[in-house]
matplotlib code that plots the C-alpha trace (Angstrom):
import matplotlib.pyplot as plt

x = [-61.6, -63.3, -63.2, -64.3, -63.5, -65.2, -64.7, -64.7, -61.5, -61.6, -63.9, -62.4, -61.3, -60.7, -61.3, -61.5, -62.7, -61.0, -62.9, -61.5, -57.8, -56.7, -55.4, -52.1, -50.4, -48.0, -49.3, -48.0, -49.4, -45.8, -46.1, -49.0, -47.4, -44.8, -46.2, -48.7, -45.2, -44.7, -48.2, -47.2, -43.7, -43.6, -42.3, -45.1, -47.4, -49.3, -49.3, -51.7, -48.6, -47.3, -50.4, -50.9, -48.9, -50.6, -50.7, -53.0, -54.7, -55.8, -59.3, -60.1, -59.0, -55.4, -54.3, -50.7, -49.7, -51.3, -54.8, -57.4, -59.6, -61.9, -62.8, -60.0, -60.3, -58.1, -58.5, -56.5, -56.9, -57.2, -55.1, -56.5, -59.7, -58.8, -58.9, -62.7, -64.3, -67.6, -67.7, -67.9, -69.8, -72.2, -74.1, -74.7, -77.5, -76.4, -76.0, -74.1, -71.2, -70.4, -71.0, -68.1, -66.2, -69.1, -68.2, -70.8, -68.3, -67.8, -64.0, -63.8, -62.2, -63.7, -66.7, -68.3, -70.9, -71.8, -72.0, -74.1, -76.7, -76.9, -76.7, -78.9, -76.0, -76.7, -76.8, -73.3, -71.0, -68.7, -71.0, -69.5, -66.0, -65.1, -65.8, -64.3, -61.2, -57.8, -57.8, -59.7, -56.9, -54.8, -57.1, -56.4, -52.7, -53.4, -55.5, -53.0, -50.2, -52.2, -52.5, -48.4, -48.0, -49.9, -48.7, -45.0, -45.7, -46.0, -43.2, -45.5, -43.9, -45.3, -44.0, -44.6, -42.7, -43.2, -43.0, -43.2, -44.0, -45.6, -43.0, -40.2, -39.8, -38.0, -35.5, -37.0, -34.1, -32.7, -35.1, -33.1, -29.7, -31.9, -32.2, -35.7, -38.2, -36.1, -33.2, -36.1, -37.3, -34.1, -33.8, -36.8, -37.6, -34.0, -36.0, -38.8, -40.2, -40.0, -38.1, -35.3, -32.3, -30.8, -30.8, -34.4, -35.3, -33.8, -35.6, -39.2, -38.7, -37.8, -41.0, -43.2, -41.1, -41.9, -45.8, -45.7, -44.8, -47.2, -50.2, -51.1, -50.7, -49.5, -50.1, -48.1, -48.1, -47.0, -45.9, -46.5, -44.7, -45.7, -43.1, -43.9, -47.3, -48.4, -50.2, -53.8, -55.4, -58.7, -60.8, -61.5, -65.0, -67.2, -66.4, -66.3, -64.2, -61.4, -58.3, -57.0, -60.5, -60.7, -57.4, -58.2, -61.2, -59.4, -56.9, -59.2, -61.0, -58.5, -58.9, -57.4, -56.7, -57.8, -56.1, -54.8, -52.8, -50.8, -47.8, -47.1, -50.4, -51.3, -48.0, -49.2, -51.4, -49.4, -47.2, -48.0, -48.9, -45.5, -44.0, -46.6, -47.1, -45.2, -43.8, -43.5, -40.7, -40.4, -37.7, -37.1, -37.0, -39.3, -42.0, -43.9, -42.5, -42.2, -39.7, -40.8, -43.8, -45.6, -48.9, -48.0, -48.6, -52.5, -53.7, -57.5, -57.8, -55.6, -52.2, -49.1, -46.8, -45.2, -44.5, -47.8, -47.0, -49.7, -49.4, -51.6, -52.1, -52.9, -54.6, -53.4, -54.9, -57.9, -57.6, -55.8, -54.4, -55.4, -58.7, -60.3, -64.0, -67.3, -70.7, -72.1, -74.3, -77.5, -77.2, -75.7, -73.3, -70.2, -67.3, -63.5, -64.0, -63.5, -60.0, -59.0, -55.9, -53.8, -50.8, -48.9, -48.6, -49.5, -47.9, -45.0, -48.0, -50.3, -47.5, -48.0, -51.6, -51.6, -49.4, -51.9, -54.5, -52.7, -51.7, -55.5, -56.8, -53.6, -54.7, -58.2, -57.8, -55.2, -57.5, -60.3, -58.1, -56.5, -57.2, -58.4, -59.1, -55.7, -52.2, -50.2, -52.8, -52.9, -48.7, -49.0, -51.8, -49.7, -46.4, -48.2, -50.0, -46.7, -45.2, -48.0, -47.7, -43.8, -44.2, -46.7]
y = [70.9, 68.3, 66.8, 64.3, 62.3, 61.5, 59.2, 55.6, 53.7, 54.0, 57.0, 60.2, 62.0, 61.3, 64.7, 65.8, 68.8, 70.2, 72.8, 74.6, 74.7, 78.2, 81.5, 81.7, 78.7, 78.1, 75.5, 74.3, 71.2, 70.3, 69.4, 67.5, 65.6, 64.5, 62.5, 61.2, 59.7, 58.1, 56.5, 55.1, 53.7, 50.4, 47.3, 44.7, 47.2, 46.2, 47.2, 50.1, 52.1, 51.9, 54.3, 56.2, 59.4, 61.2, 64.5, 66.9, 70.3, 72.5, 74.3, 76.3, 77.9, 78.6, 81.7, 82.8, 79.8, 80.4, 79.0, 81.2, 80.2, 79.0, 75.0, 73.7, 71.3, 68.8, 66.7, 63.8, 62.5, 58.8, 58.5, 55.1, 56.1, 56.2, 52.5, 52.7, 55.6, 53.6, 51.4, 54.2, 56.9, 58.4, 59.3, 56.6, 53.9, 50.2, 48.2, 45.1, 47.3, 49.1, 46.6, 44.1, 44.4, 43.0, 41.7, 38.7, 36.5, 38.3, 38.0, 36.8, 39.6, 42.0, 44.3, 42.9, 40.5, 42.7, 46.0, 44.3, 43.0, 46.2, 48.8, 46.3, 46.4, 42.5, 43.0, 44.2, 44.1, 46.7, 49.2, 48.1, 47.8, 51.0, 53.2, 50.5, 50.1, 51.3, 54.4, 56.3, 56.3, 58.9, 61.5, 60.6, 61.0, 64.3, 65.5, 63.9, 66.0, 69.2, 68.4, 67.6, 71.3, 72.8, 70.5, 71.3, 75.1, 74.4, 71.6, 68.5, 65.4, 62.7, 59.6, 56.2, 52.6, 49.0, 46.5, 43.3, 41.9, 38.4, 36.7, 38.8, 41.4, 44.7, 45.1, 47.9, 47.9, 50.2, 52.7, 53.6, 54.4, 57.5, 60.7, 62.1, 61.2, 62.8, 60.1, 57.9, 59.0, 59.5, 55.7, 53.8, 55.9, 54.6, 51.4, 50.2, 48.4, 51.4, 49.0, 50.2, 48.2, 46.8, 43.5, 43.1, 44.9, 42.4, 39.4, 41.3, 41.5, 38.2, 37.1, 39.4, 38.1, 34.6, 35.3, 36.7, 33.5, 31.7, 33.9, 34.9, 38.2, 38.9, 41.2, 42.7, 45.9, 49.4, 52.0, 55.6, 58.2, 61.7, 64.0, 67.7, 66.9, 69.0, 67.5, 67.8, 67.0, 65.3, 64.5, 62.3, 63.9, 62.0, 58.7, 60.6, 63.3, 60.9, 61.4, 57.7, 56.4, 59.0, 57.9, 53.9, 54.7, 56.6, 54.3, 51.1, 53.3, 52.1, 49.4, 46.3, 47.5, 44.9, 46.2, 49.1, 49.5, 52.2, 52.0, 48.7, 47.7, 43.7, 43.2, 44.7, 41.9, 40.0, 42.6, 43.8, 47.5, 48.3, 47.3, 49.6, 52.6, 55.7, 57.1, 61.0, 63.3, 67.2, 69.0, 72.9, 73.0, 70.4, 70.8, 67.3, 64.3, 60.4, 58.0, 55.7, 55.7, 52.3, 53.6, 55.3, 59.1, 58.8, 58.6, 58.9, 59.8, 62.8, 63.4, 63.1, 65.1, 62.0, 61.1, 59.0, 55.6, 53.9, 50.3, 49.0, 45.3, 45.3, 42.1, 40.3, 42.1, 40.2, 40.1, 36.8, 35.7, 32.2, 32.9, 31.4, 30.1, 31.9, 31.8, 33.7, 36.6, 35.8, 32.0, 31.1, 28.7, 27.8, 29.2, 31.2, 34.8, 37.6, 39.1, 42.5, 44.1, 44.1, 44.3, 41.5, 43.5, 47.2, 47.2, 49.8, 51.9, 51.5, 53.0, 56.4, 56.4, 55.2, 58.4, 60.8, 59.6, 60.0, 63.5, 64.2, 63.4, 65.5, 68.3, 68.1, 68.1, 71.0, 73.4, 72.2, 73.5, 76.7, 79.6, 78.1, 81.3, 82.3, 80.7, 83.6, 83.3, 79.4, 79.5, 82.0, 80.4, 77.1, 78.7, 80.5, 76.9, 75.2, 77.8, 77.5, 74.0, 74.3, 76.7, 74.7]
z = [19.4, 17.2, 13.9, 11.5, 8.4, 5.5, 2.3, 1.0, 0.0, -3.6, -3.7, -5.3, -1.8, 2.0, 3.7, 7.5, 9.0, 12.0, 14.6, 17.3, 16.2, 17.7, 15.2, 14.8, 14.6, 11.6, 9.3, 5.8, 3.9, 3.7, 7.9, 7.1, 4.1, 5.9, 8.3, 5.6, 3.8, 7.5, 7.2, 3.8, 4.8, 6.6, 5.9, 4.9, 2.9, 0.2, -3.6, -3.1, -1.9, -5.4, -6.7, -4.1, -3.0, -0.3, -0.6, 1.4, 0.1, 2.7, 1.5, 4.4, 7.8, 6.5, 5.1, 4.2, 6.0, 9.6, 10.9, 11.1, 14.3, 11.7, 10.6, 8.7, 5.7, 4.9, 1.8, 0.3, -3.3, -3.7, -6.9, -7.4, -7.6, -11.4, -11.6, -9.9, -10.9, -12.7, -10.0, -7.0, -9.3, -7.1, -9.7, -11.7, -10.9, -10.2, -13.6, -14.6, -15.8, -12.9, -10.1, -11.7, -8.1, -6.1, -2.4, -1.2, 0.6, 4.0, 5.3, 8.8, 11.2, 8.8, 9.1, 5.9, 7.5, 10.7, 8.5, 5.9, 8.4, 10.2, 7.0, 5.4, 2.3, 1.7, -2.2, -2.3, 1.0, -0.9, 0.7, 4.2, 3.1, 1.4, 4.4, 6.8, 5.4, 6.7, 4.1, 6.5, 8.6, 5.9, 7.5, 11.3, 10.4, 9.0, 11.5, 14.2, 12.1, 12.9, 16.7, 16.9, 15.5, 18.2, 20.9, 19.7, 20.5, 24.0, 24.2, 24.3, 21.7, 20.8, 18.9, 18.1, 17.5, 17.2, 20.5, 18.4, 15.0, 15.5, 17.6, 16.8, 19.9, 20.1, 23.1, 25.2, 27.3, 25.0, 25.8, 28.8, 26.8, 25.0, 26.9, 25.4, 22.6, 19.7, 20.3, 20.1, 16.8, 15.0, 15.7, 15.0, 12.1, 10.5, 10.0, 8.1, 10.9, 13.0, 15.5, 17.9, 16.4, 13.0, 14.3, 15.2, 12.3, 9.9, 11.9, 11.8, 7.7, 7.4, 9.5, 7.1, 3.8, 5.0, 5.9, 2.6, 1.0, 3.0, 2.1, 5.6, 7.9, 11.1, 13.8, 16.6, 19.2, 18.9, 21.7, 22.2, 24.2, 24.7, 27.2, 28.1, 29.1, 31.9, 35.2, 35.6, 32.0, 32.3, 35.5, 38.0, 38.8, 35.8, 33.4, 30.7, 31.9, 32.4, 29.6, 29.8, 28.9, 26.1, 25.0, 24.9, 23.0, 20.4, 19.9, 20.1, 17.1, 14.8, 12.6, 14.2, 17.3, 20.0, 23.4, 24.8, 28.1, 29.8, 31.7, 32.9, 31.6, 31.4, 32.9, 36.2, 36.9, 38.4, 40.2, 43.8, 44.8, 46.1, 42.8, 40.9, 42.3, 41.3, 44.5, 45.0, 45.5, 45.4, 44.1, 44.2, 40.6, 39.3, 42.2, 42.5, 40.5, 40.6, 40.9, 38.3, 35.7, 36.4, 35.7, 32.2, 33.0, 34.7, 37.7, 38.7, 35.1, 35.0, 34.2, 36.3, 34.5, 33.6, 30.1, 28.7, 27.6, 25.7, 24.5, 21.9, 20.4, 16.7, 15.3, 12.1, 9.2, 7.9, 4.4, 3.5, -0.3, 1.0, 2.2, 5.4, 5.2, 4.9, 3.4, 0.6, 2.4, -0.3, -1.6, 2.1, 0.3, 1.8, 0.1, 0.9, 2.1, -0.8, -1.4, -1.4, -1.9, 1.3, 3.2, 4.7, 8.0, 8.8, 12.5, 11.4, 9.7, 13.0, 14.7, 13.1, 13.3, 17.3, 17.4, 15.4, 17.9, 20.9, 19.6, 18.8, 22.0, 24.5, 21.6, 22.8, 26.2, 26.2, 24.1, 26.9, 29.8, 28.2, 25.9, 22.3, 20.5, 19.5, 19.9, 21.9, 24.7, 24.5, 25.1, 28.0, 29.5, 29.2, 30.6, 33.8, 34.6, 34.5, 36.3, 39.3, 39.4, 40.2, 42.8, 44.8]

ax = plt.figure().add_subplot(projection="3d")
ax.plot(x, y, z, "-o")
ax.set_aspect("equal")
plt.show()
């Protein structure tokens, strides 16, 4: 399985092509739209969400709600393009009239300056920020929705939620009282901040409100859990085959993500081996299992069969309505950075995007290990493998 996205933030369309999804998977636009709606709904989002109402169109690879095994093309229209048609028109030469939103003052923390230098876009940094916009993640979530649909067929569930926004932290002890990942989903999805309880949600919303008043932005961290993952995905044999390394790269590739950890993560640097290793047990019904999950479901770059636990840190959004110091890329004069329409925080949305990326990497790993031509054989092979592992 592999995919590619295309499109600019204010261009007409966002697109993705997925190759390698087995034939016979039940898939509808409504399934994907449900995940796109989750991406749009999160406390702290900006004005653009009032314009966009993301809906996917399936252009290839699906017939009568069933995948064909051929490449799947997904398309989401940018409604805001109506306000940018001349500025983003690929067929018109640049004129004074259609270059009215030129960007010459790069924003600290954004790709503006480095991208302009690298690709020679010093005449207008909009050529950088249009692709480097987080708008591209709409297609990652769409692809992730397809991956989650496939994983669901073999009992793998994936869900992301918010650990903290700024100094306000979720009470992670509440996870212990939840029986399964569906219970976590039901709890976090009722709050606009995707936290675990109403009290923390209220505090997070108050922090976001004050941050907006201050014309500032705020970051945080998210956690993604995947359950039902079979043992042995990935490999220890080469550096590039290690699945936790692949997954870390996938999550780090999301705009504004600055750190990824598994299980105990960065907390383990102060622990002893006796506190962090997951002791091994055996049961006639379960086979081999662990008494804890401090390593987040990975050993040696391979899945252990325990839940995958991914934690990721999200920096504050670089576009501030109280812009920071910058320099005009053409005149070199000191000035304040450009202002683009933006969010106060994207941490609740980041949880959905990280969830999508984890699902994509798990789907890729599953299709690499098992039959990828048709769903029936894929499911059969997964079931037989689970039985084999339990019997060891």
